Z-matrix of the N, CA and C atoms (Angstrom, degrees):
N
C 1 1.466
C 2 1.536 1 110.63
N 3 1.337 2 116.63 1 -40.81
C 4 1.469 3 120.96 2 -179.38
C 5 1.528 4 110.40 3 -63.22
N 6 1.348 5 116.77 4 -36.00
C 7 1.463 6 120.92 5 179.45
C 8 1.526 7 111.83 6 -66.29
N 9 1.331 8 117.25 7 -27.21
C 10 1.466 9 121.51 8 -178.69
C 11 1.529 10 112.71 9 -77.78
N 12 1.329 11 117.73 10 -22.59
C 13 1.470 12 120.73 11 -175.31
C 14 1.527 13 114.02 12 -56.84
N 15 1.339 14 120.50 13 -48.07
C 16 1.473 15 119.31 14 177.75
C 17 1.523 16 111.74 15 -60.76
N 18 1.331 17 116.88 16 -37.25
C 19 1.463 18 121.60 17 180.00
C 20 1.523 19 110.65 18 -65.19
N 21 1.342 20 116.69 19 -42.31
C 22 1.469 21 121.40 20 178.54
C 23 1.528 22 109.85 21 -64.23
N 24 1.352 23 116.13 22 -40.22
C 25 1.468 24 120.45 23 178.34
C 26 1.530 25 110.84 24 -60.35
N 27 1.332 26 116.31 25 -44.62
C 28 1.467 27 121.08 26 178.91
C 29 1.526 28 110.48 27 -63.32
N 30 1.338 29 117.19 28 -41.34
C 31 1.467 30 120.94 29 178.66
C 32 1.523 31 111.11 30 -60.97
N 33 1.333 32 117.05 31 -41.90
C 34 1.468 33 121.28 32 178.78
C 35 1.525 34 110.15 33 -62.42
N 36 1.344 35 116.79 34 -44.09
C 37 1.467 36 121.09 35 179.29
C 38 1.525 37 110.62 36 -61.90
N 39 1.347 38 116.77 37 -45.11
C 40 1.467 39 120.89 38 179.43
C 41 1.528 40 110.18 39 -60.47
N 42 1.345 41 116.65 40 -43.09
C 43 1.467 42 121.04 41 -179.92
C 44 1.526 43 111.11 42 -62.41
N 45 1.339 44 116.70 43 -43.91
C 46 1.468 45 120.79 44 178.87
C 47 1.525 46 111.30 45 -64.00
N 48 1.333 47 116.63 46 -44.08
C 49 1.466 48 120.40 47 179.34
C 50 1.526 49 110.84 48 -63.59
N 51 1.333 50 116.68 49 -39.96
C 52 1.467 51 120.17 50 179.49
C 53 1.526 52 110.62 51 -65.80
N 54 1.344 53 116.47 52 -39.92
C 55 1.465 54 120.93 53 176.29
C 56 1.528 55 111.55 54 -60.57
N 57 1.340 56 116.59 55 -44.29
C 58 1.468 57 121.32 56 177.03
C 59 1.522 58 110.87 57 -62.65
N 60 1.339 59 115.73 58 -42.16
C 61 1.469 60 121.51 59 -179.42
C 62 1.530 61 110.63 60 -59.26
N 63 1.335 62 116.58 61 -44.41
C 64 1.471 63 121.13 62 179.09
C 65 1.532 64 110.20 63 -65.18
N 66 1.341 65 117.05 64 -42.43
C 67 1.468 66 121.22 65 179.53
C 68 1.526 67 111.84 66 -62.63
N 69 1.335 68 116.77 67 -35.55
C 70 1.462 69 120.71 68 -177.66
C 71 1.526 70 112.59 69 -86.18
N 72 1.323 71 117.21 70 8.93
C 73 1.461 72 120.77 71 174.86
C 74 1.516 73 114.01 72 88.97
N 75 1.325 74 117.27 73 12.43
C 76 1.461 75 120.38 74 174.13
C 77 1.514 76 114.20 75 66.96
N 78 1.333 77 117.58 76 44.64
C 79 1.462 78 119.68 77 179.10
C 80 1.530 79 110.81 78 -71.30
N 81 1.330 80 115.67 79 144.72
C 82 1.465 81 121.62 80 -177.56
C 83 1.528 82 110.40 81 -65.36
N 84 1.335 83 116.52 82 -39.55
C 85 1.465 84 121.09 83 -179.54
C 86 1.524 85 110.70 84 -60.65
N 87 1.331 86 116.44 85 -45.42
C 88 1.464 87 119.68 86 -179.63
C 89 1.524 88 111.00 87 -65.91
N 90 1.335 89 117.02 88 -36.56
C 91 1.466 90 120.72 89 176.89
C 92 1.527 91 109.88 90 -61.51
N 93 1.327 92 117.14 91 -42.95
C 94 1.467 93 122.18 92 179.09
C 95 1.532 94 110.68 93 -62.91
N 96 1.345 95 116.57 94 -44.57
C 97 1.469 96 121.28 95 178.46
C 98 1.530 97 110.01 96 -61.16
N 99 1.327 98 117.05 97 -41.90
C 100 1.463 99 121.68 98 179.16
C 101 1.520 100 111.23 99 -61.01
N 102 1.338 101 116.47 100 -42.82
C 103 1.466 102 121.24 101 179.28
C 104 1.526 103 110.27 102 -63.14
N 105 1.341 104 116.71 103 -42.33
C 106 1.469 105 120.94 104 179.32
C 107 1.528 106 110.50 105 -63.06
N 108 1.339 107 116.96 106 -46.00
C 109 1.468 108 121.45 107 179.60
C 110 1.527 109 110.06 108 -60.53
N 111 1.338 110 116.53 109 -45.63
C 112 1.465 111 121.10 110 179.82
C 113 1.522 112 110.80 111 -62.33
N 114 1.331 113 116.72 112 -42.39
C 115 1.465 114 121.26 113 178.14
C 116 1.519 115 111.71 114 -60.78
N 117 1.334 116 116.56 115 -43.99
C 118 1.466 117 120.63 116 178.68
C 119 1.525 118 111.06 117 -63.03
N 120 1.335 119 117.07 118 -40.81
C 121 1.462 120 120.74 119 177.94
C 122 1.522 121 110.91 120 -62.14
N 123 1.344 122 116.69 121 -43.03
C 124 1.465 123 120.73 122 179.55
C 125 1.523 124 111.05 123 -63.09
N 126 1.329 125 117.26 124 -41.88
C 127 1.468 126 121.37 125 179.00
C 128 1.528 127 110.04 126 -63.47
N 129 1.319 128 117.25 127 -42.87
C 130 1.471 129 121.34 128 179.88
C 131 1.521 130 110.82 129 -65.70
N 132 1.342 131 117.86 130 -37.63
C 133 1.466 132 121.37 131 177.58
C 134 1.525 133 109.88 132 -60.09
N 135 1.339 134 116.63 133 -43.62
C 136 1.462 135 120.76 134 -178.43
C 137 1.527 136 110.97 135 -67.99
N 138 1.333 137 117.80 136 -31.30
C 139 1.464 138 120.99 137 178.45
C 140 1.529 139 111.64 138 -66.39
N 141 1.336 140 116.86 139 -33.82
C 142 1.462 141 120.74 140 -178.15
C 143 1.524 142 112.02 141 -71.57
N 144 1.327 143 117.14 142 -29.61
C 145 1.477 144 121.28 143 -176.04
C 146 1.517 145 111.44 144 -73.10
C-alpha cells in the first residue's frame, strides 16, 4: 500500500492538470508544460525511493 502512494499522488496531479488543460481550451503549449511537470514529478519520486 505504501508503494502505491506516490503513484496515486502522480495520478491526482495528472488528473488536475488534464482538468485545467480542458478548461483552458486544450492549448498545445499548456499540454507540453503539463507533460514536463509530470515528468519532473516522476523523476523526483524515483529519487526518493
